[in-house]
N, C-alpha and C positions, 0 to 999 in steps of 0.2 A: 539458881544456876548461872550466875553472872561470871563470865570470864573476861577480865579486862586486860588490856595490853595492846601493843601495836602489832599489826599483822603485815605480812608480806607474802607474795605469791610463792607457791611451791609447785614444782613440776608434777602434773597429775600422774604420770607414769611412775615416778619415784614414790609418790604417796600410795599408789596402787600396790606396789611391791612391799613397801614398809608395813602397810596395814592389811595385807592380804587375808589374814585370819578373820577379819571383821566382816568380810563381804559374802553375800549369797552367790549362788551360781550365776555367772555371767554379769554380775553387778560391776559397774565401771565407775571410776572416779572421773568426774567431769572437770572439777576445779578443786584446788586445795590452798589453804592459807595457814601460815604459822604465826602464832601469837606467843612470842618469847619462847615458851616451852609447850604450850598447848597447840592443838591443831583443829582446824575446821575443814571437813571434807564434804563436798557437794557430789553425791553420786547420782546416778540416773534414777535411783529409787528413794533416797532419803538424805537428810542432813545428819552428819555424824560430828559430834564435838568430843574431842579427846582431851580430857582434863587431867593433867599430871599433877599429883598432890604431894605434899610434904617437901622437905628440904631436898631429898635426893630425887624425887620424881619417879620413884620405883612403883609407887601405888598409883594406879591409873583408873579413872572412871570414864566409861564410854557412854555418851548420851546419843541415842538414836531417835531422830525425829522424822517420822514420815511426812512428806510434803503436804499430804492431805490434812495434817494436824495444825498447819500454820494458818492462822485465821487472817492475819495481815502483817505487813512489814513496812518499815520506813527507812529511808536513807537520808543522811545529812551530809552534805558535801563539805569539804575543807574550806576554810575562809582565809582571810588575809593574816589574821593573828592566830587563829586556831587551825593548825596545819593538818590535823587529823580528821578523817571522815568517820561517820558512825553508822552502824546498822543496828536496827531494833527489830526483833522478831517476836510476835505474839503467838503463843501456842494455845490451842483450845484447852480450857480448864485452868488456865493460869492468868491472873490479871496483870502480872508483871512481865514485861518483855525481857527477852534475852538480849543483852547489849554487847556489841563488838566494836572495837576501835581499830581502824585501818590507817596506816601511814599514807602519806602523800604518794608513795610509789605504787599503791594499789588503786586501780580504776574502780571507784565505788559504783559507777554506772554499769560496769561489767558484772559486779556482784549482784546488782539489782536485776540485770537482764537474766542472770542464771536463775535467781529465785522466781522471776516472772515466768520463765520457761517451764519450770517444774511445778510451781504452785498453781498456775492457771490451767493445768491439764484438766 
């Protein structure tokens, strides 16, 4: 389930409205990021990865990862020549991490703080 691409921040209220059908009662989007045409949603209950498939993107797969299933994660900051930051998330039962690439415009420390807040509960 590797989604690659550069991410940028999306307004949580806009994401809440756009993906309203995915959420349980009173579930709220805390942060959202757009990767070309895929989306990552951090809610107060889980991590949701929206994977648009095919040429048209009409076929969509929704991955729901409860925070309790995340065994650990790592962030790699942008460097001088490599301007993108990376996030790797290991999910219980899977030896391969989910990898995400974020552009320089996204604060990778903010992403790490969001995960820390929810995973460390």
